[in-house]
C-alpha positions, 0 to 999 in steps of 0.5 A, a space after each residue: 222794802 217796808 218789810 226790811 225797814 220793819 226788821 231793822 227797826 225791830 233789831 234796833 229795839 231788840 238791841 236797846 231793850 235786851 243788850 248791853 253791848 254791840 259785841 254781845 248783840 253781834 255774838 247773839 245773832 252770829 253776825 260781824 260787829 260792823 254789820 251789827 253796828 250798821 243794822 242798829 244805826 239804820 234801825 235807829 234812824 228809821 225808828 226816830 223818823 217813824 216816831 217823830 212823824 207819828 208822835 210829835 204834836 203840831 207846833 202852836 203859833 207863837 203869841 203875838 206881842 204888843 208893840 
């Protein structure tokens, strides 16, 4: 399952970096446009989840205000 997730993230990054349209991406990989859209959508969600979990610094506590 992890291998599939990694491939979907790589497809998403490939689309972001190398293609102007979903149509061209689908044509290049010889897949239907609907399948390409789904792969990109899932890959984007996985990428965001991984990126946010690894690169978001912990929140700092809010400063206390004097009353």
